[in-house]
OpenMM code with the backbone's topology and positions (N, CA, C; nanometers):
from openmm import Vec3, app, unit

residues = "MET LYS LEU LYS PRO LEU ALA LEU GLY VAL ALA ALA GLY VAL LEU TRP GLY GLY CYS VAL PHE LEU THR THR LEU LEU SER VAL TYR ALA GLY TYR GLY THR ALA PHE LEU GLU ALA LEU PRO GLN SER PHE TYR PRO GLY TYR LYS ILE THR LEU THR GLY SER PHE ILE GLY LEU GLY TYR GLY LEU ILE ASP GLY PHE ILE PHE GLY LEU ILE PHE ALA TRP ILE TYR ASN LYS ALA ALA LYS VAL".split()
positions = [
    Vec3(7.7891, 16.8826, 17.9590),
    Vec3(7.9438, 17.0049, 17.9929),
    Vec3(7.8398, 17.1514, 17.9762),
    Vec3(7.8825, 17.2331, 18.0967),
    Vec3(7.8334, 17.3158, 18.1055),
    Vec3(7.9036, 17.4383, 18.0087),
    Vec3(7.7952, 17.4979, 17.9070),
    Vec3(7.8588, 17.6483, 17.8960),
    Vec3(7.8762, 17.7132, 17.9534),
    Vec3(7.9716, 17.8158, 17.9762),
    Vec3(7.9973, 17.9527, 18.0099),
    Vec3(7.9163, 18.0742, 17.9380),
    Vec3(7.8465, 18.1332, 17.9989),
    Vec3(7.7254, 18.2200, 17.8743),
    Vec3(7.8294, 18.3542, 17.8780),
    Vec3(7.9234, 18.4115, 17.9753),
    Vec3(7.9528, 18.5297, 17.9639),
    Vec3(8.0643, 18.5411, 17.8880),
    Vec3(8.1670, 18.3633, 17.8825),
    Vec3(8.2456, 18.3741, 17.7643),
    Vec3(8.1728, 18.3662, 17.6098),
    Vec3(8.1203, 18.2714, 17.5991),
    Vec3(8.0213, 18.2315, 17.4732),
    Vec3(7.9581, 18.4249, 17.4078),
    Vec3(7.9370, 18.4674, 17.5259),
    Vec3(7.8812, 18.6116, 17.4863),
    Vec3(8.0182, 18.7074, 17.3939),
    Vec3(8.1388, 18.6723, 17.5047),
    Vec3(8.2152, 18.7697, 17.4545),
    Vec3(8.3238, 18.7213, 17.2875),
    Vec3(8.2766, 18.5491, 17.2543),
    Vec3(8.3216, 18.5053, 17.1720),
    Vec3(8.2332, 18.5468, 17.0298),
    Vec3(8.1312, 18.5285, 17.0982),
    Vec3(8.0310, 18.5773, 16.9598),
    Vec3(8.0153, 18.6830, 16.9034),
    Vec3(8.0262, 18.7552, 17.0287),
    Vec3(8.0505, 18.9152, 16.9902),
    Vec3(8.1735, 19.0136, 16.9255),
    Vec3(8.2409, 18.9104, 16.9373),
    Vec3(8.3963, 18.9528, 16.8684),
    Vec3(8.3848, 18.9004, 16.7723),
    Vec3(8.3644, 18.7671, 16.7554),
    Vec3(8.2992, 18.7056, 16.6006),
    Vec3(8.2434, 18.7678, 16.5529),
    Vec3(8.1036, 18.8090, 16.5246),
    Vec3(8.0369, 18.9224, 16.4988),
    Vec3(8.0740, 19.0380, 16.4151),
    Vec3(8.1105, 19.0961, 16.5214),
    Vec3(8.1765, 19.2328, 16.5245),
    Vec3(8.2601, 19.2258, 16.4213),
    Vec3(8.3683, 19.1140, 16.4305),
    Vec3(8.4712, 19.1183, 16.3563),
    Vec3(8.4201, 19.1135, 16.2134),
    Vec3(8.3290, 19.0058, 16.1630),
    Vec3(8.2797, 19.0107, 16.0677),
    Vec3(8.2068, 19.0872, 15.9722),
    Vec3(8.1278, 19.1909, 16.0676),
    Vec3(8.0325, 19.3291, 15.9974),
    Vec3(8.1838, 19.3797, 15.9504),
    Vec3(8.2427, 19.4668, 16.0288),
    Vec3(8.4055, 19.5268, 16.0112),
    Vec3(8.4495, 19.5035, 15.8985),
    Vec3(8.5272, 19.3595, 15.9010),
    Vec3(8.5843, 19.3117, 15.7879),
    Vec3(8.5429, 19.3204, 15.6416),
    Vec3(8.4262, 19.2927, 15.6780),
    Vec3(8.3142, 19.2839, 15.5416),
    Vec3(8.2838, 19.4177, 15.4750),
    Vec3(8.2697, 19.5187, 15.5820),
    Vec3(8.2521, 19.6351, 15.5489),
    Vec3(8.3281, 19.7341, 15.4845),
    Vec3(8.4682, 19.6531, 15.5450),
    Vec3(8.6226, 19.7249, 15.5046),
    Vec3(8.6242, 19.6554, 15.3457),
    Vec3(8.6039, 19.5528, 15.3295),
    Vec3(8.6015, 19.4626, 15.1709),
    Vec3(8.4687, 19.5168, 15.0627),
    Vec3(8.4237, 19.5486, 15.1262),
    Vec3(8.2764, 19.6069, 15.1061),
    Vec3(8.3186, 19.7669, 15.0000),
    Vec3(8.3714, 19.8582, 15.1174),
    Vec3(8.4003, 20.0105, 15.0726),
    Vec3(8.5250, 19.9625, 14.9597),
    Vec3(8.6345, 19.9213, 14.9713),
    Vec3(8.7704, 19.9044, 14.9180),
    Vec3(8.7501, 19.7827, 14.7563),
    Vec3(8.6626, 19.6945, 14.7671),
    Vec3(8.6736, 19.5956, 14.6381),
    Vec3(8.5469, 19.5560, 14.6094),
    Vec3(8.4220, 19.6572, 14.6638),
    Vec3(8.2798, 19.6546, 14.6539),
    Vec3(8.2298, 19.4351, 14.6723),
    Vec3(8.3490, 19.4016, 14.7507),
    Vec3(8.2868, 19.2555, 14.7634),
    Vec3(8.1822, 19.2785, 14.9203),
    Vec3(8.0549, 19.1919, 14.8733),
    Vec3(7.9824, 19.1736, 14.9977),
    Vec3(7.8683, 19.2700, 14.9981),
    Vec3(7.8671, 19.3468, 14.8994),
    Vec3(7.7889, 19.4605, 14.9145),
    Vec3(7.6177, 19.4138, 14.9298),
    Vec3(7.5733, 19.3568, 14.8646),
    Vec3(7.4541, 19.3139, 14.8514),
    Vec3(7.3972, 19.2228, 14.9815),
    Vec3(7.4941, 19.1310, 15.0521),
    Vec3(7.4670, 19.0950, 15.1946),
    Vec3(7.4584, 19.2494, 15.3054),
    Vec3(7.5692, 19.2985, 15.2761),
    Vec3(7.5673, 19.4419, 15.3615),
    Vec3(7.4272, 19.5374, 15.3532),
    Vec3(7.3957, 19.5477, 15.2494),
    Vec3(7.2771, 19.6239, 15.2101),
    Vec3(7.1201, 19.5487, 15.2879),
    Vec3(7.1643, 19.4072, 15.2644),
    Vec3(7.0187, 19.3521, 15.2690),
    Vec3(7.0316, 19.3270, 15.4671),
    Vec3(7.1227, 19.2868, 15.5395),
    Vec3(7.1174, 19.2958, 15.6248),
    Vec3(7.1292, 19.3673, 15.7458),
    Vec3(7.2871, 19.3986, 15.7681),
    Vec3(7.3045, 19.5259, 15.8462),
    Vec3(7.2444, 19.6035, 15.8414),
    Vec3(7.2545, 19.6581, 15.6938),
    Vec3(7.1936, 19.8056, 15.7307),
    Vec3(7.0372, 19.8347, 15.7387),
    Vec3(7.0001, 19.6981, 15.7236),
    Vec3(6.8232, 19.7172, 15.7907),
    Vec3(6.8066, 19.7263, 15.9301),
    Vec3(6.8913, 19.6476, 15.9842),
    Vec3(6.8979, 19.6360, 16.1639),
    Vec3(6.9536, 19.7152, 16.2434),
    Vec3(7.0999, 19.7564, 16.1793),
    Vec3(7.1660, 19.8648, 16.2819),
    Vec3(7.1546, 20.0142, 16.2491),
    Vec3(7.0922, 20.1151, 16.3320),
    Vec3(7.0427, 20.2454, 16.2702),
    Vec3(7.1784, 20.2975, 16.2795),
    Vec3(7.1853, 20.3841, 16.1816),
    Vec3(7.3046, 20.4594, 16.1638),
    Vec3(7.4322, 20.4091, 16.0493),
    Vec3(7.4628, 20.2872, 16.0626),
    Vec3(7.4998, 20.1801, 15.9867),
    Vec3(7.4952, 20.1939, 15.7896),
    Vec3(7.6523, 20.2407, 15.7621),
    Vec3(7.6354, 20.2964, 15.6551),
    Vec3(7.7400, 20.1768, 15.5991),
    Vec3(7.7394, 20.1575, 15.4571),
    Vec3(7.8746, 20.0979, 15.4111),
    Vec3(8.0053, 20.1937, 15.3372),
    Vec3(8.0442, 20.2459, 15.4622),
    Vec3(8.1634, 20.3805, 15.4772),
    Vec3(8.2850, 20.3160, 15.5765),
    Vec3(8.3867, 20.3921, 15.5704),
    Vec3(8.4794, 20.3670, 15.6945),
    Vec3(8.4278, 20.4028, 15.8105),
    Vec3(8.3315, 20.4982, 15.8202),
    Vec3(8.2857, 20.5055, 15.9592),
    Vec3(8.2029, 20.4029, 16.0111),
    Vec3(8.0674, 20.3705, 15.8606),
    Vec3(7.9947, 20.2399, 15.9131),
    Vec3(8.0780, 20.1319, 15.9289),
    Vec3(8.1776, 20.0815, 15.9528),
    Vec3(8.2860, 19.9597, 15.9413),
    Vec3(8.2711, 19.9887, 16.0950),
    Vec3(8.3199, 20.1156, 16.1837),
    Vec3(8.3435, 20.0676, 16.2777),
    Vec3(8.1831, 20.1215, 16.3557),
    Vec3(8.0958, 20.1259, 16.3303),
    Vec3(7.9654, 20.1436, 16.3811),
    Vec3(7.9024, 19.9839, 16.3682),
    Vec3(7.9301, 19.9513, 16.2643),
    Vec3(7.9287, 19.7735, 16.2345),
    Vec3(7.9802, 19.7307, 16.3419),
    Vec3(8.0973, 19.7555, 16.3702),
    Vec3(8.1920, 19.6947, 16.4770),
    Vec3(8.0403, 19.7027, 16.6207),
    Vec3(8.0571, 19.8127, 16.6881),
    Vec3(8.0215, 19.8115, 16.7672),
    Vec3(7.8916, 19.7329, 16.7977),
    Vec3(7.7766, 19.7757, 16.6590),
    Vec3(7.6426, 19.6764, 16.6841),
    Vec3(7.6571, 19.5354, 16.7059),
    Vec3(7.7966, 19.5137, 16.6174),
    Vec3(7.8206, 19.3395, 16.5737),
    Vec3(7.8673, 19.2563, 16.7593),
    Vec3(7.9589, 19.3531, 16.8125),
    Vec3(7.9853, 19.3610, 16.9457),
    Vec3(7.8634, 19.2852, 17.0565),
    Vec3(7.8028, 19.3944, 17.0235),
    Vec3(7.6387, 19.3614, 17.1228),
    Vec3(7.5226, 19.2746, 17.1109),
    Vec3(7.5364, 19.2727, 16.9342),
    Vec3(7.4479, 19.2028, 16.9216),
    Vec3(7.4996, 19.0201, 16.9226),
    Vec3(7.6088, 19.0151, 16.8811),
    Vec3(7.6371, 18.8821, 16.9056),
    Vec3(7.6637, 18.8079, 17.0823),
    Vec3(7.7235, 18.9485, 17.1135),
    Vec3(7.7363, 18.8902, 17.2606),
    Vec3(7.6209, 18.8492, 17.3359),
    Vec3(7.4838, 18.9135, 17.3145),
    Vec3(7.3658, 18.9057, 17.3705),
    Vec3(7.3301, 18.7717, 17.2594),
    Vec3(7.3367, 18.7325, 17.1721),
    Vec3(7.3230, 18.6254, 17.1153),
    Vec3(7.4029, 18.4900, 17.1833),
    Vec3(7.5197, 18.5256, 17.2380),
    Vec3(7.6113, 18.3978, 17.2719),
    Vec3(7.5580, 18.3650, 17.3945),
    Vec3(7.5389, 18.5043, 17.4706),
    Vec3(7.4569, 18.4750, 17.6095),
    Vec3(7.3533, 18.3927, 17.6304),
    Vec3(7.2330, 18.4545, 17.5236),
    Vec3(7.1103, 18.3399, 17.5319),
    Vec3(7.1230, 18.2115, 17.4899),
    Vec3(7.1912, 18.2000, 17.4120),
    Vec3(7.2162, 18.0491, 17.3538),
    Vec3(7.2864, 17.9985, 17.4511),
    Vec3(7.3727, 18.0309, 17.5575),
    Vec3(7.4522, 17.9210, 17.6374),
    Vec3(7.3299, 17.9572, 17.7954),
    Vec3(7.2829, 18.0122, 17.8073),
    Vec3(7.2000, 18.0024, 17.8658),
    Vec3(7.0581, 17.8871, 17.8438),
    Vec3(7.0587, 17.9393, 17.7233),
    Vec3(6.9136, 17.8218, 17.6930),
    Vec3(6.9762, 17.6511, 17.6940),
    Vec3(7.1177, 17.6628, 17.6600),
    Vec3(7.1638, 17.5573, 17.6215),
    Vec3(7.1927, 17.4777, 17.7635),
    Vec3(7.2304, 17.5455, 17.8550),
    Vec3(7.2491, 17.5294, 18.0088),
    Vec3(7.1099, 17.5150, 18.0780),
    Vec3(6.9975, 17.5554, 18.0529),
    Vec3(6.8815, 17.4700, 18.0872),
    Vec3(6.8301, 17.3589, 18.0166),
    Vec3(6.8496, 17.3286, 17.8687),
    Vec3(6.8066, 17.2306, 17.8233),
    Vec3(6.8706, 17.1349, 17.8538),
    Vec3(7.0147, 17.1511, 17.8506),
    Vec3(7.0955, 17.0379, 17.8958),
    Vec3(7.0911, 16.9827, 18.0517),
    Vec3(7.0750, 17.0793, 18.1428),
    Vec3(7.0073, 17.0641, 18.2859),
    Vec3(7.1481, 17.0992, 18.3471),
    Vec3(7.2235, 17.1386, 18.3005),
    Vec3(7.3603, 17.1238, 18.4007),
    Vec3(7.4192, 17.1848, 18.5367),
] * unit.nanometer
topology = app.Topology()
chain = topology.addChain("A")
for resn in residues:
    res = topology.addResidue(resn, chain)
    for name in ("N", "CA", "C"):
        topology.addAtom(name, app.Element.getBySymbol(name[0]), res)
């Protein structure tokens, strides 16, 4: 089965961007996930903070990051499967 790199990239980008966005909002309003956000996205994404504005910055970074990961994953899978 051949994977479509563009489709997997978009799906992974939306998923990761949405996760960062929702986790940031939960952290801002309920304090949930603060340790995760301080350890991972805040150290990788310049300008990202655990704030309402930071949730949109994290969404943008997550969309790009997830898209690139999905694209590369599908390309490697297709090469390894020799489809």
